[in-house]
C-alpha positions as CSV (number, residue, x, y, z in Angstrom):
1,X,0.0,0.0,0.0
2,X,1.4,3.4,-1.0
3,X,1.9,5.7,1.9
4,X,0.7,9.3,2.0
5,X,3.0,11.8,3.7
6,X,0.9,14.5,5.3
7,X,1.5,18.1,6.4
8,X,-1.2,19.3,8.7
9,X,-1.4,23.1,9.4
10,X,-2.8,24.4,12.7
11,X,-2.3,24.1,16.4
12,X,-5.8,23.8,18.0
13,X,-8.0,21.0,19.3
14,X,-9.5,20.6,15.9
15,X,-6.1,19.9,14.4
16,X,-5.2,17.5,17.1
17,X,-8.5,15.6,16.4
18,X,-7.7,15.6,12.7
19,X,-4.2,14.4,13.3
20,X,-5.3,11.5,15.4
21,X,-7.9,10.5,12.8
22,X,-5.4,10.7,10.0
23,X,-2.9,8.7,11.9
24,X,-5.4,5.8,12.2
25,X,-5.3,5.3,8.4
26,X,-3.2,2.5,7.1
27,X,-2.2,4.8,4.3
28,X,-0.7,7.4,6.6
29,X,3.0,7.9,6.0
30,X,5.2,10.5,7.7
31,X,3.1,13.1,9.6
32,X,4.2,16.7,10.0
33,X,2.5,19.6,11.8
34,X,3.0,23.4,11.6
35,X,3.1,24.8,14.2
36,X,1.4,22.0,16.2
37,X,0.8,21.9,20.0
38,X,2.0,19.9,23.0
39,X,-0.3,17.0,22.1
40,X,0.3,17.0,18.3
41,X,4.0,17.0,18.7
42,X,3.8,13.7,20.5
43,X,2.4,12.2,17.3
44,X,4.0,14.1,14.5
45,X,7.2,15.9,13.4
46,X,7.3,19.7,13.6
47,X,7.6,21.5,10.2
48,X,9.5,24.7,10.4
49,X,7.2,26.7,8.1
50,X,4.8,29.7,8.4
51,X,1.3,28.2,7.8
52,X,0.0,31.6,6.7
53,X,2.6,32.0,3.9
54,X,1.2,30.2,0.8
55,X,4.4,30.0,-1.3
56,X,6.5,29.0,1.7
57,X,4.1,26.2,2.6
58,X,4.0,24.9,-1.0
59,X,7.8,25.0,-1.3
60,X,8.3,23.2,2.1
61,X,5.8,20.5,1.1
62,X,7.4,20.0,-2.3
63,X,10.9,19.8,-0.7
64,X,9.8,17.2,1.9
65,X,7.9,14.8,-0.4
66,X,4.5,15.7,1.0
67,X,1.6,14.1,-0.8
68,X,-1.3,15.8,1.1
69,X,-1.5,19.1,2.9
70,X,-4.4,19.4,5.3
71,X,-5.3,23.0,6.3
72,X,-7.0,23.2,9.7
73,X,-7.7,26.9,10.5
74,X,-9.4,29.5,8.3
75,X,-6.6,32.1,8.0
76,X,-4.3,30.1,5.8
77,X,-7.3,29.2,3.5
78,X,-8.2,32.9,3.1
79,X,-4.6,33.7,2.4
80,X,-4.5,31.2,-0.4
81,X,-2.4,28.3,0.9
82,X,-4.6,25.8,-0.9
83,X,-4.1,27.6,-4.2
84,X,-0.3,27.6,-3.9
85,X,-0.1,23.9,-2.8
86,X,-2.3,22.7,-5.7
87,X,-0.3,24.9,-8.1
88,X,2.8,23.0,-6.9
89,X,1.1,19.7,-7.9
90,X,0.3,18.6,-4.3
91,X,-3.1,17.4,-3.1
92,X,-4.7,19.7,-0.5
93,X,-7.7,19.5,1.7
94,X,-9.4,22.9,2.0
95,X,-11.0,25.4,-0.4
96,X,-9.2,27.9,-2.5
97,X,-8.9,31.5,-1.4
98,X,-11.9,32.7,-3.4
99,X,-14.3,30.0,-2.0
100,X,-12.8,30.5,1.5
101,X,-14.5,33.9,1.4
102,X,-17.5,32.1,2.7
103,X,-15.8,32.6,6.0
104,X,-13.4,35.4,5.2
105,X,-16.2,37.8,4.5
106,X,-19.7,37.6,6.1
107,X,-21.0,40.0,3.4
108,X,-19.7,37.7,0.6
109,X,-21.4,34.7,2.3
110,X,-24.7,36.7,2.6
111,X,-24.6,37.5,-1.1
112,X,-24.0,33.9,-2.0
113,X,-26.9,32.9,0.3
114,X,-29.2,35.5,-1.3
115,X,-28.4,34.2,-4.8
116,X,-28.9,30.6,-3.7
117,X,-32.2,31.5,-2.1
118,X,-31.5,30.0,1.3
119,X,-33.0,31.4,4.6
120,X,-30.8,33.6,6.7
121,X,-31.2,36.7,8.9
122,X,-32.0,40.1,7.2
123,X,-28.9,42.4,7.2
124,X,-27.2,45.5,6.1
125,X,-23.5,46.2,5.8
126,X,-21.6,49.4,6.6
127,X,-18.1,50.8,6.2
128,X,-18.8,54.0,8.1
129,X,-19.4,54.1,11.9
130,X,-21.9,57.0,11.8
131,X,-24.1,55.4,9.2
132,X,-24.0,52.1,11.0
133,X,-25.0,53.7,14.3
134,X,-27.8,55.7,12.7
135,X,-29.2,52.4,11.3
136,X,-29.0,50.7,14.7
137,X,-30.9,53.7,16.3
138,X,-33.5,53.4,13.5
139,X,-34.2,49.6,13.9
140,X,-33.7,49.5,17.7
141,X,-32.7,46.3,19.6
142,X,-32.3,43.5,19.8
143,X,-29.9,42.8,16.9
144,X,-26.6,41.2,16.1
145,X,-23.4,43.2,15.2
146,X,-20.7,41.3,13.3
147,X,-17.2,42.2,12.1
148,X,-17.1,41.2,8.4
149,X,-13.7,39.5,8.4
150,X,-11.9,36.9,10.4
151,X,-11.9,37.5,14.2
152,X,-11.1,34.1,15.7
153,X,-14.8,33.5,16.6
154,X,-15.0,36.7,18.7
155,X,-16.3,39.3,16.2
156,X,-20.0,38.8,17.0
157,X,-21.9,40.9,19.5
158,X,-25.4,39.7,20.4
159,X,-27.0,42.9,21.5
160,X,-30.3,42.9,23.4
161,X,-30.5,46.6,23.5
162,X,-29.7,49.6,21.3
163,X,-26.9,50.6,23.8
164,X,-25.3,47.1,23.5
165,X,-25.5,47.3,19.7
166,X,-24.0,50.8,19.6
167,X,-21.1,49.6,21.8
168,X,-20.6,46.6,19.5
169,X,-20.4,49.0,16.5
170,X,-17.9,51.1,18.3
171,X,-15.8,48.0,19.2
172,X,-15.7,47.0,15.5
173,X,-14.8,50.4,14.0
174,X,-12.4,51.3,16.9
175,X,-10.2,48.3,16.0
176,X,-11.1,45.7,18.7
177,X,-11.1,43.0,15.9
178,X,-8.4,44.5,13.7
179,X,-9.1,44.8,10.0
180,X,-12.0,42.4,10.4
181,X,-14.1,45.3,11.7
182,X,-13.5,47.6,8.7
183,X,-16.9,46.4,7.4
184,X,-19.7,45.8,9.9
185,X,-22.8,43.7,9.4
186,X,-26.0,44.5,11.3
187,X,-28.4,41.5,11.4
188,X,-31.8,40.8,12.8
189,X,-31.6,38.5,15.9
190,X,-32.8,35.0,15.2
191,X,-34.4,33.1,18.1
192,X,-34.1,29.4,18.8
193,X,-31.5,26.7,19.6
194,X,-28.3,26.6,17.5
195,X,-27.1,23.6,15.6
196,X,-23.9,23.0,13.6
197,X,-23.7,20.9,10.5
198,X,-20.4,20.1,8.8
199,X,-20.4,18.7,5.3
200,X,-17.6,17.4,3.1
201,X,-17.7,18.3,-0.5
202,X,-15.7,18.1,-3.7
203,X,-17.8,20.8,-5.3
204,X,-20.3,18.4,-6.7
205,X,-21.1,15.7,-4.1
206,X,-22.1,16.9,-0.6
207,X,-21.7,14.5,2.3
208,X,-23.2,15.8,5.6
209,X,-21.4,14.8,8.8
210,X,-23.0,14.1,12.1
211,X,-24.9,16.9,13.8
212,X,-23.4,18.7,16.8
213,X,-24.3,21.6,19.1
214,X,-21.6,24.0,20.3
215,X,-21.9,26.2,23.5
216,X,-20.5,29.6,22.4
217,X,-21.1,31.6,25.6
218,X,-18.4,31.6,28.3
219,X,-20.5,30.8,31.3
220,X,-23.2,28.3,32.4
221,X,-26.7,28.9,31.1
222,X,-25.4,30.5,27.9
223,X,-24.4,33.7,29.8
224,X,-21.4,35.9,29.2
225,X,-19.4,36.8,26.1
226,X,-19.1,34.8,23.0
227,X,-16.0,32.5,22.7
228,X,-14.6,30.1,20.2
229,X,-16.7,27.4,21.9
230,X,-16.7,26.1,25.5
231,X,-18.0,22.6,24.7
232,X,-20.0,20.5,22.3
233,X,-22.0,17.3,21.9
234,X,-23.0,15.0,19.1
235,X,-25.4,13.9,17.7
236,X,-28.1,16.5,18.3
237,X,-31.2,14.5,19.5
238,X,-34.3,14.5,17.2
239,X,-36.4,16.3,19.9
240,X,-34.0,19.2,19.3
241,X,-33.4,18.7,15.5
242,X,-36.3,17.0,13.8
243,X,-35.8,15.0,10.6
244,X,-37.5,17.8,8.7
245,X,-35.0,20.3,10.1
246,X,-32.1,18.1,9.3
247,X,-33.2,17.6,5.8
248,X,-33.7,21.3,5.4
249,X,-30.1,22.0,6.6
250,X,-28.7,19.4,4.2
251,X,-30.7,21.0,1.3
252,X,-29.3,24.4,2.2
253,X,-25.7,23.1,2.2
254,X,-26.4,21.5,-1.3
255,X,-27.9,24.8,-2.6
256,X,-24.9,26.8,-1.4
257,X,-22.3,24.4,-2.9
258,X,-24.3,24.4,-6.2
259,X,-24.5,28.2,-6.2
260,X,-20.7,28.5,-5.7
261,X,-20.1,26.2,-8.6
262,X,-22.5,28.2,-10.7
263,X,-20.5,31.3,-9.8
264,X,-17.3,29.5,-11.1
265,X,-16.1,29.2,-7.5
266,X,-16.0,25.5,-6.9
267,X,-15.8,24.7,-3.2
268,X,-13.7,21.7,-2.1
269,X,-13.2,20.7,1.5
270,X,-15.3,21.0,4.6
271,X,-18.2,23.6,4.6
272,X,-19.5,24.4,8.1
273,X,-23.0,25.6,8.5
274,X,-24.1,27.3,11.7
275,X,-27.9,27.3,11.9
276,X,-30.5,28.7,14.2
277,X,-33.6,26.5,14.5
278,X,-36.3,29.2,14.4
279,X,-40.0,28.7,14.5
280,X,-40.0,29.1,10.7
281,X,-37.4,26.4,10.3
282,X,-33.6,26.4,10.1
283,X,-31.9,29.6,9.1
284,X,-28.2,30.2,8.4
285,X,-26.2,32.1,11.1
286,X,-22.9,31.8,9.3
287,X,-20.7,29.6,7.2
288,X,-17.2,28.6,7.9
289,X,-14.7,27.3,5.4
290,X,-13.2,24.5,7.5
291,X,-14.0,21.9,10.2
292,X,-15.5,23.5,13.3
293,X,-13.7,23.8,16.6
294,X,-14.8,22.2,19.0
295,X,-17.3,20.4,16.8
296,X,-14.6,18.3,15.2
297,X,-13.7,16.9,18.6
298,X,-17.0,15.1,18.9
299,X,-17.7,14.4,15.2
300,X,-14.5,12.6,14.2
301,X,-14.5,10.2,17.2
302,X,-17.9,8.9,15.9
303,X,-16.9,8.7,12.3
304,X,-16.1,5.3,10.8
305,X,-14.0,6.1,7.8
306,X,-10.4,6.2,6.5
307,X,-9.8,10.0,6.6
308,X,-6.8,9.8,4.2
309,X,-9.0,8.0,1.7
310,X,-11.8,10.5,2.1
311,X,-9.5,13.6,1.7
312,X,-7.8,12.1,-1.3
313,X,-11.2,11.3,-2.9
314,X,-12.3,14.9,-2.4
315,X,-9.2,16.2,-4.1
316,X,-9.8,13.9,-7.0
317,X,-13.5,14.9,-7.3
318,X,-14.6,11.4,-6.3
319,X,-16.2,12.0,-2.9
320,X,-19.2,9.9,-4.1
321,X,-17.0,6.8,-4.0
322,X,-15.8,7.4,-0.4
323,X,-17.2,5.3,2.5
324,X,-18.3,7.3,5.6
325,X,-20.4,5.7,8.3
326,X,-21.3,6.6,11.9
327,X,-21.4,4.7,15.2
328,X,-24.4,5.0,17.5
329,X,-22.5,6.4,20.5
330,X,-22.9,9.8,21.9
331,X,-20.0,12.2,22.4
332,X,-19.6,15.1,24.8
333,X,-16.5,17.4,24.9
334,X,-15.8,19.9,27.6
335,X,-13.3,22.7,27.0
336,X,-10.9,23.6,29.8
337,X,-10.0,27.2,29.5
338,X,-7.5,29.6,31.1
339,X,-8.9,32.0,33.7
340,X,-10.1,35.2,32.0
341,X,-10.8,33.7,28.6
342,X,-12.1,35.1,26.2
343,X,-10.5,38.2,27.7
344,X,-6.9,38.5,29.0
345,X,-5.4,35.4,30.5
346,X,-2.0,34.0,31.6
347,X,-0.1,31.1,30.0
348,X,2.8,28.9,31.0
349,X,0.9,27.0,33.7
350,X,1.9,23.3,34.2
351,X,-0.9,20.8,33.3
352,X,-1.2,17.6,35.2
353,X,-3.5,14.6,35.0
354,X,-3.9,14.2,31.3
355,X,-2.5,10.7,31.2
356,X,-4.7,9.6,34.2
357,X,-7.8,11.1,32.4
358,X,-7.1,9.3,29.1
359,X,-6.7,6.0,31.0
360,X,-10.5,6.2,31.7
361,X,-12.9,4.4,29.5
362,X,-14.0,6.3,26.4
363,X,-11.9,9.4,27.1
364,X,-9.7,11.3,24.7
365,X,-8.0,14.6,25.6
366,X,-7.4,16.8,22.6
367,X,-4.8,19.6,23.1
368,X,-5.8,23.1,22.0
369,X,-3.7,25.8,23.6
370,X,-0.7,23.8,25.0
371,X,3.0,23.5,24.4
372,X,5.8,21.2,25.5
373,X,8.4,22.7,27.9
374,X,12.1,21.9,27.5
375,X,11.8,19.5,30.5
376,X,8.8,17.7,28.9
377,X,6.0,19.2,30.9
378,X,2.7,20.2,29.2
379,X,2.1,23.9,29.7
380,X,-0.9,26.1,29.0
381,X,-0.4,28.3,25.9
382,X,-3.8,29.6,25.0
383,X,-7.3,30.6,26.1
384,X,-8.9,27.3,25.2
385,X,-6.4,24.7,26.6
386,X,-7.8,21.2,26.3
387,X,-10.9,19.5,25.0
388,X,-11.9,16.6,27.2
389,X,-14.0,14.3,25.0
390,X,-16.0,11.3,26.2
391,X,-17.8,8.7,24.0
392,X,-20.4,6.4,25.5
393,X,-23.7,4.7,24.6
394,X,-25.9,7.5,26.1
395,X,-25.6,11.2,26.6
396,X,-25.9,10.8,30.4
397,X,-23.0,8.4,30.5
398,X,-20.9,10.5,28.1
399,X,-21.4,13.6,30.3
400,X,-20.6,11.6,33.5
401,X,-17.4,10.3,31.9
402,X,-16.4,13.7,30.5
403,X,-16.8,15.6,33.8
404,X,-15.1,12.8,35.8
405,X,-12.1,13.1,33.5
406,X,-12.2,16.9,33.8
407,X,-11.8,16.5,37.6
408,X,-8.6,14.5,37.0
409,X,-6.9,17.3,35.1
410,X,-5.5,20.3,36.8
411,X,-3.7,23.6,36.0
412,X,-3.7,27.0,37.7
413,X,-6.8,29.0,36.6
414,X,-8.7,26.1,35.1
415,X,-12.2,27.2,34.1
416,X,-15.0,25.3,32.3
417,X,-18.7,25.2,31.9
418,X,-20.6,22.6,33.9
419,X,-23.7,22.3,31.6
420,X,-22.2,21.0,28.4
421,X,-24.5,18.4,26.9
422,X,-27.3,19.1,29.4
423,X,-29.7,20.1,26.6
424,X,-29.3,16.7,25.0
425,X,-30.8,14.9,28.0
426,X,-34.5,14.7,28.6
């Protein structure tokens, strides 16, 4: 069997989950990561390359006999890494820069959705603060303020009042989210539970993955600021997502991929749909151009597939021939964060107990914001530090396993939500 040498770009929990799934394949050859994290570097070799520099990544991959580059985060995709890698004759998992604008620009994504005729929140976009604030005063609250560009999952302000909305507008235009806030989207607020649906596509065939539900707010009860995600579970039970809702979401994903192809902008990779399950049915909150984080940490453990085979089939336009099945287990993942996240936080804290936690039945600990010290200790290196994922036959058992494992891991300032997966139990 011909081995496939792989370079995986990224350093989060999503990338650790992808790496572990890729490593399971019989076709997996040498594995490299850039920049990686404390957990990933125990499985793969470190590649000394800037993941956001397209030509540098392509040259490094060509010089190290890489057969497949897997792009985890959104920034390298928007920068055009996939374009450069494919131009060098190397297979790549991830959309080209043009298609990656589905995440790189919320206004771009809204325009695609309008052309595709899919349901989403009403909106207006602005490049001037005064005009934006005048519109907010005109419509009143509640509404949602979004920085148009990439903001690491933090450029969204859910405003329940005009005052909160105006403050969100000021944050965007005053540079709180960098260049991402140069254009600001003001959306109507949709009401209902959220649901994430990831789909693999080669631009023609769309294969939906298992449903999952993220918990974006920092604190229990969905309180506090938005984060990159504090925990997640999969699948979403049918009393939360009906078969009709699921079929509607899949239809929306198909329409968007078809529209992009019609626009001569073929999308290849993972398309992430964030949905609000409203009284009128599912409506799109946003699209992302890659696997979700932390959704990947509960979706991939339930997937029965050779991920190397699947990714190569996507690159060859043969996703319809790939085999993807799902086990019946439930998965719950709890994020352990640094004190203060998503605001300011300290790093460099020693983490203990990971090995003990992973020795428990059904537990995998994915590293997110970690690094290895010179002495071999695992240290905190980010806001979201670890994803403690449990797989079990029922949600109740999965939650019990996850939180028992959380109790075995320790670092100074450890914070986490205590209600991850609670919605899935009735």
